[in-house]
C-alpha angles and dihedrals in degrees: 000000000000117000120238136193125256114276120261091249092076091059098053110026120109087206091057091049091051092050090050089054091051101038115014105041096045089056094069146041122257131212118238115169140335113271087238089062093060105051121183112287098030142102137201133192121207140143133249123180089346089304113130103224130190116200120197137175109204113208109268094007140086122276115265139200124219135172106263098238131100107240089227102066104346099253116149113255092209133023117238113268144176093240139032117256127222110245144148100207140013113234121194107232090213105057104356100247104166124214134189120231086260091066096249120133111247101177144355124203111258089352093174092069103061115126103254132358117334129194125174093218090064092063112058122148114265110262129211126205110266136175141175120239130156090005090299131110113234133193133200114216094188128066096241113027123175108269109270096233088060093048088056093038102142093042087057090051098047101036104030112171090356086077092065096045102130110257132178129210110273096177144328145202137195132184139153121255123207096223141077114279089244093058089055092042093049093047091053087053090047109109092168096074103042099094093044101041100033108032094147102032124034096008090063089056095046100039130197119354090237091070094053118122120195131194129178126199129174094279110003134049134196145213113194122187128179123253111208120196121209109284093012117118118233092248092063094044122126120226139251106217125205114187126192113203136169142292095027108310139118133196123208113193122189125200090243089063100259114141127193120195115201121192133183106194111183124248100179135326092286100039145049139170124248111214123179129185121190114200133185148131115310086245090066095056093100090065099040098100091049092053094046088053090055090050090048093055097062092037087056090053086050092050092061091049098047093047091050089048093050087054087050095050094046090054091066100269116175102211118242129233120307119249121222087248089061098063093112091062092052091049094056093041091053087052090051091048094053092050094044090047093241125152102241137150117269127271126246108278121252113273138181 
């Protein structure tokens, strides 16, 4: 049986978007910020999938993620910001309830005057499951997510301990895309378009198609291409690794230890957010801006394509046949179909 792409309805339907929020997103973990951007003794507010989140890093303890709402009357304790702020406590601007960075209530204004019994220990912030992997802080928005090591299965296999090599944020970029997140995710998995759409940018990094190496695991897939240094033979080349993973993330890994995490969290059926974090050794920071601009060049080329594709899908397109270099798209779409309970063709089988 030939494998086909998901139908266009999944890329434009408000009902599909609602079901993704209820079923698909809670199944997985989501990257939030590099650990280096949330030092001990700081806090940061941001939003993910319309959830107001409060990230904190208590001194001497692990980072934590809470709902950014005071349990008393729901007001946010911090306003969203671009950078974490140093703080020792979190004070609700409405009634002055004061929390430690561990999420425990430390004081409430005039707390001897509540109607009925009042105990601080009964009113902690609502915590969400969080974890640190690949120098990033992750959060689970559902009660029973897939284990993070399974979500990143092929990365764990290919990189091993290298995945946990400590890295700091070198540079980042963020922009809004006028397309469904699946259009953007598919495009980044599309090895068929690179030589045509990115001849002077990404194609120079990935090289000729004849050198492509693919792998497929249960949740993650890989395109590996050789990186040949001057005077080095092809057989001794190291590899540039491009991983695609659920729910809508991608990892680029260079031989020099740099790692870029790309994410496309949805905003609504016709829009998503592009987030890029470039991580590496502190010694690489002087080149961080140069490297993020290089990434931004081919991502801008992709922006034009994915926004055009969204218009095409919205016009009633029936997608054409899948090329062999689009197998990674089919792999992630089949995973999506299984989790969403859709009847879709099977994905490529796992291979070494």
